[in-house]
C-alpha positions in Angstrom: 74.4 107.4 90.4 73.0 104.0 91.3 75.5 101.2 91.8 74.7 97.5 92.6 76.0 96.7 96.0 76.8 93.5 97.8 74.6 90.5 98.5 75.5 90.0 102.1 75.9 86.3 102.5 79.7 85.8 102.7 83.0 87.6 103.1 83.5 90.2 100.3 86.2 89.1 97.8 88.7 91.2 95.9 86.4 91.1 92.8 83.7 92.8 94.9 86.4 95.2 96.1 87.4 96.3 92.6 83.9 97.3 91.8 83.6 99.4 95.0 86.9 101.1 94.4 86.0 101.9 90.7 82.8 103.6 91.7 84.4 105.4 94.6 86.8 107.0 92.2 84.0 107.9 89.8 82.1 109.4 92.8 85.1 111.5 93.7 85.6 112.6 90.1 81.9 113.6 89.6 82.0 115.5 92.9 85.0 117.4 91.6 83.2 118.3 88.4 79.7 119.1 89.8 80.4 119.7 93.5 79.8 117.1 96.2 76.3 118.5 97.0 75.2 117.9 93.5 76.1 114.2 93.3 73.7 111.6 94.8 75.4 108.2 95.1 73.1 105.3 95.9 74.6 101.8 96.5 72.2 99.1 97.7 72.6 96.2 100.1 70.8 93.0 99.0 69.9 91.4 102.3 67.3 88.9 101.0 68.3 86.3 98.5 68.4 82.5 98.0 72.2 82.6 98.7 71.6 84.3 102.0 68.9 81.8 103.0 71.1 78.8 102.2 74.2 80.3 103.9 72.3 81.0 107.1 70.9 77.5 107.1 74.4 76.1 106.5 75.9 78.1 109.5 72.8 77.4 111.6 72.2 81.1 112.4 69.3 83.4 111.6 69.2 85.3 108.3 69.2 88.6 110.3 72.4 87.5 112.3 74.1 86.7 109.0 73.2 89.8 107.1 74.0 92.1 110.0 77.4 90.5 110.4 78.4 90.5 106.7 77.1 94.1 106.2 79.3 95.2 109.1 82.3 93.3 107.6 81.6 94.9 104.2 81.7 98.4 105.7 84.9 97.6 107.5 86.5 96.2 104.4 85.7 99.2 102.3 87.0 101.6 104.9 90.3 99.5 104.9 90.4 100.2 101.1 89.8 103.9 101.6 86.4 104.0 100.0 84.0 106.8 100.9 80.4 105.8 102.0 77.6 106.4 99.4 75.1 109.2 100.2 72.4 106.5 100.5 72.7 102.8 101.2 69.2 101.2 101.1 68.5 97.7 102.1 66.2 95.5 100.0 64.2 94.3 103.0 63.3 97.9 103.8 61.8 98.5 100.4 59.2 95.7 99.9 56.4 98.2 99.4 58.2 99.8 96.5 58.8 96.4 94.9 55.1 95.4 95.3 54.0 98.7 93.8 56.1 98.2 90.7 55.1 94.6 90.3 51.5 95.6 90.5 52.0 98.2 87.8 53.6 95.6 85.6 50.6 93.3 86.1 48.1 96.1 85.4 50.0 97.0 82.2 50.1 93.4 81.0 53.9 93.2 81.2 53.7 90.5 83.9 51.6 87.5 84.7 50.9 85.1 87.5 51.6 81.4 87.1 52.1 78.6 89.6 52.0 81.1 92.5 54.8 83.1 90.9 54.7 86.5 89.3 56.8 86.6 86.1 57.9 89.4 83.7 57.0 88.7 80.1 60.1 89.8 78.2 58.2 89.7 74.8 56.5 92.9 76.0 59.8 94.8 76.5 61.0 96.7 73.4 64.8 96.5 72.8 65.2 93.9 75.5 68.8 93.1 74.4 69.9 96.6 73.6 72.2 97.1 76.6 74.3 94.0 75.7 74.1 94.5 71.9 73.8 90.7 71.5 70.9 88.5 70.5 69.0 86.5 73.1 70.4 83.1 72.1 73.9 84.4 72.6 73.0 85.9 76.0 71.4 82.7 77.2 74.6 80.6 76.6 76.1 79.7 79.9 73.4 81.5 81.9 71.3 79.4 84.3 67.6 80.0 83.6 64.9 78.8 86.0 63.0 76.3 83.9 59.4 76.4 85.1 56.9 74.8 82.6 54.2 77.3 83.7 56.2 80.2 82.3 55.1 81.6 78.9 58.7 81.3 77.7 61.8 80.0 79.4 63.6 83.4 79.7 60.7 85.2 81.5 62.1 86.1 84.9 60.6 86.1 88.3 59.3 89.2 90.0 57.8 87.4 93.1 58.2 83.8 94.3 56.2 81.9 96.9 57.7 80.8 100.2 59.1 77.3 100.6 57.7 75.3 103.5 61.0 74.7 105.3 62.2 78.3 105.3 62.4 80.5 108.4 59.8 83.2 108.8 62.3 86.0 108.1 63.0 84.7 104.6 59.6 85.7 103.4 57.1 88.6 103.4 53.4 89.3 102.8 52.2 90.4 99.4 49.0 90.6 97.3 50.2 87.3 95.7 50.8 85.4 99.0 53.7 85.1 101.3 57.0 85.0 99.6 59.9 87.2 98.5 61.0 89.3 95.5 63.2 88.3 92.6 66.6 89.9 92.6 66.1 92.2 89.6 63.1 94.0 91.0 65.0 95.0 94.1 67.3 97.3 92.3 64.6 98.8 90.1 62.6 99.6 93.3 65.5 101.2 95.2 66.8 103.2 92.3 63.2 104.5 91.7 62.8 105.4 95.4 65.9 107.6 95.6 66.6 108.7 92.0 63.2 108.6 90.3 62.1 107.1 87.0 65.1 108.6 85.2 68.6 109.2 86.5 72.1 109.7 85.1 74.5 106.8 85.8 74.0 103.1 86.7 77.1 101.1 87.6 78.1 97.5 88.4 80.3 94.7 87.3 80.4 93.5 83.6 78.9 90.2 84.8 75.7 92.1 85.6 75.0 93.3 82.1 72.9 90.1 81.5 70.6 89.2 83.0 70.5 91.7 86.0 70.9 95.1 84.3 69.0 93.9 81.2 66.1 92.9 83.3 66.2 96.1 85.4 65.8 98.2 82.3 63.0 96.0 81.0 60.9 96.1 84.1 61.6 99.8 85.0 60.8 101.2 81.5 57.7 99.0 81.2 56.4 100.0 84.7 57.0 103.7 83.9 56.2 104.3 80.2 58.0 107.7 80.0 61.2 106.3 81.6 64.5 105.8 79.9 65.9 104.5 83.2 69.7 105.3 83.3 71.2 107.6 80.7 74.7 106.0 81.0 75.9 102.6 82.0 79.3 102.0 83.5 80.6 98.4 83.9 83.9 97.4 85.4 85.9 94.5 84.0 86.5 91.1 85.6 89.2 90.3 88.1 91.3 87.1 87.9 93.8 85.6 90.3 97.1 84.4 88.9 95.5 84.4 85.4 92.5 82.2 86.4 89.0 82.9 87.4 88.7 83.0 91.2 87.2 79.7 92.5 87.2 78.0 95.9 87.9 74.7 94.1 91.1 76.2 92.7 92.1 77.5 96.1 92.6 81.0 94.7 89.5 82.6 96.2 90.8 85.7 98.0 88.7 87.8 100.3 89.4 91.3 101.6 89.6 89.7 105.1 92.5 87.5 103.9 94.4 90.6 102.9 93.7 92.3 106.2 94.8 89.2 108.1 98.1 89.3 106.2 98.5 93.0 107.3 98.7 94.2 103.7 98.1 97.9 103.8 94.8 98.9 102.3 96.5 101.6 100.1 98.5 98.9 98.4 95.4 96.9 97.5 93.6 100.0 96.4 96.4 101.0 94.1 96.5 97.5 92.6 92.7 97.6 92.0 93.1 100.9 90.0 96.3 99.9 88.2 94.3 98.7 85.1 91.6 100.7 83.3 88.3 99.9 85.0 86.8 98.4 81.8 89.7 96.0 81.3 90.4 92.8 83.1 92.7 92.9 86.1 94.9 90.0 87.3 95.6 89.8 91.0 99.0 88.1 91.8 101.8 88.4 94.3 104.2 90.2 91.8 101.6 92.8 91.0 101.0 93.4 94.7 104.7 93.7 95.4 105.1 96.1 92.5 102.4 98.5 93.7 103.8 98.3 97.2 107.2 99.4 95.9 105.4 102.3 94.1 103.7 103.4 97.3 107.1 103.2 99.2 108.7 105.3 96.4 106.0 108.0 96.7 106.2 108.2 100.5 110.0 108.2 100.3 109.8 111.4 98.1 108.0 113.3 100.9 109.3 111.7 104.1 112.0 114.3 104.8 109.9 117.3 103.8 107.9 119.5 106.2 104.4 118.3 105.7 103.0 121.7 106.9 104.6 123.3 103.8 102.8 121.0 101.4 99.7 122.3 99.7 97.2 119.4 100.0 94.8 121.0 97.6 97.2 121.4 94.7 95.6 119.0 92.2 97.1 119.5 88.7 94.9 120.0 85.6 97.0 117.3 83.9 96.0 114.8 86.6 92.3 115.7 86.6 92.2 115.5 82.8 93.3 111.8 83.0 90.3 111.0 85.3 87.9 113.1 83.2 88.9 110.9 80.2 86.8 107.8 81.1 88.6 107.4 84.5 92.0 106.7 83.1 93.5 105.6 86.4 96.7 104.0 84.9 97.6 107.4 83.4 96.7 109.1 86.7 99.1 106.8 88.5 101.9 107.5 86.0 101.4 111.2 86.5 101.7 110.9 90.3 104.8 108.7 89.8 106.3 111.4 87.5 105.8 114.0 90.3 107.7 111.7 92.7 110.6 111.5 90.2 110.6 115.3 89.9 110.8 115.7 93.7 113.9 113.5 93.8 115.4 115.3 90.7 114.8 118.8 91.9 117.8 120.7 93.3 115.8 123.8 94.5 113.7 123.5 97.6 110.8 125.4 96.2 110.6 122.9 93.3 110.7 120.0 95.6 107.8 121.4 97.6 105.9 122.2 94.4 106.1 118.7 93.0 105.6 117.1 96.4 102.4 119.1 96.8 101.2 117.8 93.4 102.2 114.3 94.5 100.3 114.4 97.8 97.2 116.3 96.5 96.7 114.0 93.5 97.3 110.9 95.6 94.8 112.1 98.2 92.2 112.8 95.6 92.1 109.1 94.6 92.2 108.0 98.2 95.9 107.3 98.6 98.8 108.6 100.8 96.4 109.6 103.7 99.0 108.6 106.4 102.2 110.5 107.4 105.3 108.9 105.9 106.6 107.7 109.3 103.3 105.9 110.0 103.2 104.4 106.5 106.6 102.7 106.9 105.4 101.0 110.0 101.8 100.4 108.9 102.2 96.7 108.1 103.5 96.1 111.6 100.8 97.7 113.8 100.8 95.0 116.4 102.1 96.4 119.7 103.9 93.1 120.5 105.8 93.2 117.2 106.8 96.8 117.8 108.1 96.0 121.2 110.1 93.0 119.8 111.7 95.1 117.1 112.7 97.8 119.7 114.1 95.1 122.0 116.2 93.7 119.1 117.4 97.3 118.2 118.4 97.8 121.8 120.3 94.4 121.8 122.1 95.5 118.6 123.0 98.8 120.1 124.5 97.0 123.1 126.4 94.6 120.7 127.9 97.6 118.9 129.0 99.2 122.2 130.7 95.9 123.0 132.2 95.9 119.4 130.4 92.6 118.7 130.0 93.5 115.1 129.1 90.0 114.1 126.0 89.9 116.4 125.0 93.5 115.4 125.1 92.6 111.8 123.2 89.3 112.4 120.4 91.2 114.1 120.2 93.7 111.2 120.1 90.7 108.7 117.4 88.9 110.7 115.2 92.0 110.8 115.8 92.6 107.1 114.4 89.1 106.3 111.2 90.2 108.0 111.1 93.3 105.9 112.4 95.6 108.6 115.1 98.1 107.5 117.3 99.8 110.1 118.7 103.3 109.6 121.6 104.3 111.9 121.6 108.1 112.6 124.7 110.2 113.2 123.8 110.6 116.9 124.0 106.9 117.4 120.3 106.2 117.5 118.5 103.9 115.1 115.3 104.3 113.2 113.4 101.4 111.7 110.9 101.1 108.9 109.0 98.5 106.9 110.8 98.1 103.5 
């Protein structure tokens, strides 16, 4: 499986995160079917691109400093969301030789040409160029920015290699048979997928916005460079993500990065559950209510197991019903419903053995999709992990205990209410001590 990874020029946003979560679940599901050793998951890092060059110039730092920093942040963000690392994570800058080799093959086979120091792919030589999108070229070109160079044979031919600009730093460009410059974006993924998966492989994934031109051009150049290639057998595209019903945009002030969520101390499990709450092919809207709803769902699941002996729960008890939902085109909304039904059965069960049976299903199925990986007592504190905040809460609890001893019920109640406003729920125990949790 090859999945288009990030272009590392800025903080990953929640739209990027949805794509990574979708393919993480697909990877987990394929590993369950075929065995983890029989699934090779490749996700690239695009670390050379015009956006990267412009961003580094804007920040007045080197391209290398920028790409290293953003790649590290991307990895941290995906760990926060509970995503497993791919088997292989190639960087574009480490695969220039593979790109040059494919470009030369395309030139030799008359699928590409040199004009104005650029190497272009001639799309008229690619059979079934629009097959992936199932639309005609005129429709595809609507709203898509095409580089209009008069030296091209036709406007929609795309660049395979472009020459260096005079004012660019040395790290922005590389030597090639066609002069110093850099590759086009599309050839990067063709080269890296070929390097690690060969001329033909099983699954190619990415966002729906990549169908044209990126994935369309990948197919064209790869199948033309390797005449016996069909490239990817199956294509998987995840749907768009909106924010409060609108497309994310910095001008609308609704552009949300994963870093924003971390800074707000929103648990990664909550965000992960939200990102899988809609079927991967359908649009998903990110909004405060949706976030609050999935947080309540996570609390409900943890509440179902918090008083059970965790050592008595079978963490490998994944039900066939649950697996069937994922085997059916990754039906995560149904998988979530099934997990929620197990939580309901835990609460409804009167026999201890039934409680543990359904709790085992609840925990095992949740773990399978990367959720409920913390103990319940840790979960209910996880949004307040700052030591200072913990100390402040404990000080207020001690103050309330003192107020109760002095029968100052008004003050004791006021402290409880103040903490409740901050989402902290106090639970008085029969022995007089008090536990607290995040509500």
